[in-house]
C-alpha atoms as a printed R data frame, in Angstrom:
    type eleno elety resid chain resno       x       y       z
1   ATOM     1    CA   UNK     A     1  -6.157  18.297  11.046
2   ATOM     2    CA   UNK     A     2  -7.503  17.364  14.405
3   ATOM     3    CA   UNK     A     3  -5.613  14.563  16.143
4   ATOM     4    CA   UNK     A     4  -8.731  13.299  17.928
5   ATOM     5    CA   UNK     A     5  -9.636  10.732  15.266
6   ATOM     6    CA   UNK     A     6  -7.721   7.498  15.742
7   ATOM     7    CA   UNK     A     7  -7.574   4.457  13.495
8   ATOM     8    CA   UNK     A     8 -10.168   1.922  14.617
9   ATOM     9    CA   UNK     A     9 -12.506   4.397  16.310
10  ATOM    10    CA   UNK     A    10 -16.180   4.529  15.344
11  ATOM    11    CA   UNK     A    11 -17.710   7.989  14.975
12  ATOM    12    CA   UNK     A    12 -20.842   9.617  13.596
13  ATOM    13    CA   UNK     A    13 -20.576  11.925  10.611
14  ATOM    14    CA   UNK     A    14 -22.660  13.701   8.020
15  ATOM    15    CA   UNK     A    15 -22.435  13.076   4.259
16  ATOM    16    CA   UNK     A    16 -21.336  16.335   2.630
17  ATOM    17    CA   UNK     A    17 -20.646  15.206  -0.908
18  ATOM    18    CA   UNK     A    18 -20.923  12.215  -3.229
19  ATOM    19    CA   UNK     A    19 -18.629  11.331  -6.124
20  ATOM    20    CA   UNK     A    20 -18.493   8.211  -8.306
21  ATOM    21    CA   UNK     A    21 -15.579   6.881  -6.243
22  ATOM    22    CA   UNK     A    22 -16.923   7.557  -2.737
23  ATOM    23    CA   UNK     A    23 -18.683   9.821  -0.258
24  ATOM    24    CA   UNK     A    24 -17.197  12.695   1.734
25  ATOM    25    CA   UNK     A    25 -18.203  12.726   5.383
26  ATOM    26    CA   UNK     A    26 -17.822  15.635   7.836
27  ATOM    27    CA   UNK     A    27 -16.667  14.256  11.189
28  ATOM    28    CA   UNK     A    28 -16.724  17.647  12.927
29  ATOM    29    CA   UNK     A    29 -16.616  21.352  11.993
30  ATOM    30    CA   UNK     A    30 -13.034  21.139  10.650
31  ATOM    31    CA   UNK     A    31 -12.497  17.501   9.721
32  ATOM    32    CA   UNK     A    32 -13.710  15.550   6.739
33  ATOM    33    CA   UNK     A    33 -12.991  11.988   5.550
34  ATOM    34    CA   UNK     A    34 -13.748   9.788   2.564
35  ATOM    35    CA   UNK     A    35 -15.712   6.549   2.445
36  ATOM    36    CA   UNK     A    36 -14.467   4.746  -0.679
37  ATOM    37    CA   UNK     A    37 -17.190   3.087  -2.782
38  ATOM    38    CA   UNK     A    38 -15.867  -0.353  -1.756
39  ATOM    39    CA   UNK     A    39 -16.447   0.552   1.911
40  ATOM    40    CA   UNK     A    40 -20.103   1.655   1.574
41  ATOM    41    CA   UNK     A    41 -21.702  -1.734   2.244
42  ATOM    42    CA   UNK     A    42 -21.082  -5.461   1.999
43  ATOM    43    CA   UNK     A    43 -21.446  -6.587  -1.596
44  ATOM    44    CA   UNK     A    44 -21.179  -4.711  -4.880
45  ATOM    45    CA   UNK     A    45 -22.112  -1.024  -5.084
46  ATOM    46    CA   UNK     A    46 -22.858   0.192  -8.595
47  ATOM    47    CA   UNK     A    47 -24.138   3.648  -7.638
48  ATOM    48    CA   UNK     A    48 -23.428   5.283  -4.286
49  ATOM    49    CA   UNK     A    49 -26.608   7.346  -4.633
50  ATOM    50    CA   UNK     A    50 -28.599   4.121  -4.139
51  ATOM    51    CA   UNK     A    51 -27.168   3.912  -0.594
52  ATOM    52    CA   UNK     A    52 -26.406   7.477   0.557
53  ATOM    53    CA   UNK     A    53 -27.494  11.048  -0.010
54  ATOM    54    CA   UNK     A    54 -26.025  14.371   1.043
55  ATOM    55    CA   UNK     A    55 -27.132  15.218   4.584
56  ATOM    56    CA   UNK     A    56 -27.362  11.600   5.833
57  ATOM    57    CA   UNK     A    57 -26.019  11.029   9.342
58  ATOM    58    CA   UNK     A    58 -23.975   7.830   9.302
59  ATOM    59    CA   UNK     A    59 -21.808   5.778  11.618
60  ATOM    60    CA   UNK     A    60 -18.283   5.199  10.219
61  ATOM    61    CA   UNK     A    61 -15.106   3.464  11.327
62  ATOM    62    CA   UNK     A    62 -11.788   5.287  10.887
63  ATOM    63    CA   UNK     A    63  -9.584   3.054   8.701
64  ATOM    64    CA   UNK     A    64  -6.613   5.366   8.257
65  ATOM    65    CA   UNK     A    65  -5.398   8.821   9.228
66  ATOM    66    CA   UNK     A    66  -2.743  10.552   7.098
67  ATOM    67    CA   UNK     A    67  -1.799  13.737   8.940
68  ATOM    68    CA   UNK     A    68   0.660  14.887   6.242
69  ATOM    69    CA   UNK     A    69  -1.797  14.558   3.361
70  ATOM    70    CA   UNK     A    70  -4.737  15.601   5.529
71  ATOM    71    CA   UNK     A    71  -6.764  12.519   4.589
72  ATOM    72    CA   UNK     A    72  -8.930  10.223   6.673
73  ATOM    73    CA   UNK     A    73 -10.109   6.895   5.241
74  ATOM    74    CA   UNK     A    74 -13.523   5.780   6.499
75  ATOM    75    CA   UNK     A    75 -15.733   2.694   6.241
76  ATOM    76    CA   UNK     A    76 -19.449   2.195   6.750
77  ATOM    77    CA   UNK     A    77 -19.374  -1.551   6.131
78  ATOM    78    CA   UNK     A    78 -16.816  -2.071   8.917
79  ATOM    79    CA   UNK     A    79 -19.511  -0.929  11.367
80  ATOM    80    CA   UNK     A    80 -21.986  -3.570  10.139
81  ATOM    81    CA   UNK     A    81 -22.019  -7.343  10.360
82  ATOM    82    CA   UNK     A    82 -21.735  -9.193   7.061
83  ATOM    83    CA   UNK     A    83 -25.086 -10.577   5.915
84  ATOM    84    CA   UNK     A    84 -25.505 -14.340   6.344
85  ATOM    85    CA   UNK     A    85 -25.838 -14.900   2.597
86  ATOM    86    CA   UNK     A    86 -22.549 -13.016   2.069
87  ATOM    87    CA   UNK     A    87 -20.798 -15.300   4.534
88  ATOM    88    CA   UNK     A    88 -22.234 -18.352   2.771
89  ATOM    89    CA   UNK     A    89 -20.748 -17.152  -0.518
90  ATOM    90    CA   UNK     A    90 -17.193 -17.478   0.760
91  ATOM    91    CA   UNK     A    91 -15.601 -19.628  -1.880
92  ATOM    92    CA   UNK     A    92 -14.125 -22.904  -0.830
93  ATOM    93    CA   UNK     A    93 -11.298 -24.239  -2.950
94  ATOM    94    CA   UNK     A    94 -12.522 -26.835  -5.397
95  ATOM    95    CA   UNK     A    95 -10.744 -30.115  -5.734
96  ATOM    96    CA   UNK     A    96  -9.391 -30.549  -9.210
97  ATOM    97    CA   UNK     A    97  -9.947 -33.748 -11.050
98  ATOM    98    CA   UNK     A    98  -6.780 -35.551 -12.050
99  ATOM    99    CA   UNK     A    99  -6.037 -35.594 -15.760
100 ATOM   100    CA   UNK     A   100  -6.204 -38.965 -17.431
101 ATOM   101    CA   UNK     A   101  -2.832 -40.414 -18.381
102 ATOM   102    CA   UNK     A   102  -2.870 -41.546 -21.974
103 ATOM   103    CA   UNK     A   103   0.055 -43.697 -23.071
104 ATOM   104    CA   UNK     A   104   2.005 -42.227 -25.963
105 ATOM   105    CA   UNK     A   105   1.950 -44.182 -29.175
106 ATOM   106    CA   UNK     A   106   4.790 -44.236 -31.664
107 ATOM   107    CA   UNK     A   107   5.030 -41.010 -33.674
108 ATOM   108    CA   UNK     A   108   2.434 -39.203 -31.553
109 ATOM   109    CA   UNK     A   109   3.331 -35.663 -30.630
110 ATOM   110    CA   UNK     A   110   2.872 -34.493 -27.081
111 ATOM   111    CA   UNK     A   111   4.760 -33.279 -24.063
112 ATOM   112    CA   UNK     A   112   8.423 -34.277 -24.099
113 ATOM   113    CA   UNK     A   113  11.295 -33.216 -21.939
114 ATOM   114    CA   UNK     A   114  14.029 -31.069 -23.466
115 ATOM   115    CA   UNK     A   115  16.438 -33.974 -23.187
116 ATOM   116    CA   UNK     A   116  14.119 -36.141 -25.309
117 ATOM   117    CA   UNK     A   117  13.685 -33.453 -27.971
118 ATOM   118    CA   UNK     A   118  17.283 -32.145 -28.115
119 ATOM   119    CA   UNK     A   119  18.633 -34.746 -30.521
120 ATOM   120    CA   UNK     A   120  15.587 -34.360 -32.794
121 ATOM   121    CA   UNK     A   121  16.151 -30.573 -32.974
122 ATOM   122    CA   UNK     A   122  19.857 -31.012 -33.740
123 ATOM   123    CA   UNK     A   123  19.002 -33.391 -36.587
124 ATOM   124    CA   UNK     A   124  16.389 -30.960 -37.948
125 ATOM   125    CA   UNK     A   125  18.817 -28.037 -37.824
126 ATOM   126    CA   UNK     A   126  21.257 -29.928 -40.043
127 ATOM   127    CA   UNK     A   127  18.757 -30.938 -42.719
128 ATOM   128    CA   UNK     A   128  19.343 -29.044 -45.965
129 ATOM   129    CA   UNK     A   129  15.641 -28.832 -46.871
130 ATOM   130    CA   UNK     A   130  14.852 -26.966 -43.629
131 ATOM   131    CA   UNK     A   131  17.721 -24.451 -43.719
132 ATOM   132    CA   UNK     A   132  16.591 -20.963 -44.818
133 ATOM   133    CA   UNK     A   133  18.685 -19.471 -47.582
């Protein structure tokens, strides 16, 4: 593989193949990389064919270079600014409403600490009518 493609560089390539998981892009005569479906554009991509076709010349950013495996990870969306509506959709943490505290009445079941329940469980374990035979 050619060592001229460095992580972070932006290059022009040509789409040579499309699969359900991404598009293969020729960067030069001997080098090819993959744009994963999640790196095609900002937002959800259901079908890559709606965005690319074989033969398209595209600008891509090199995300990763694995010399040993001979793989180059590419991104189209890293070369584009996020749309304003996408930036507005960034979720802000919601404040949770505090749960109402309801006082426990006598005999009412609810959350108890282990210490509170321990004696009750010991008593139940010793009752003859609850022991399996």
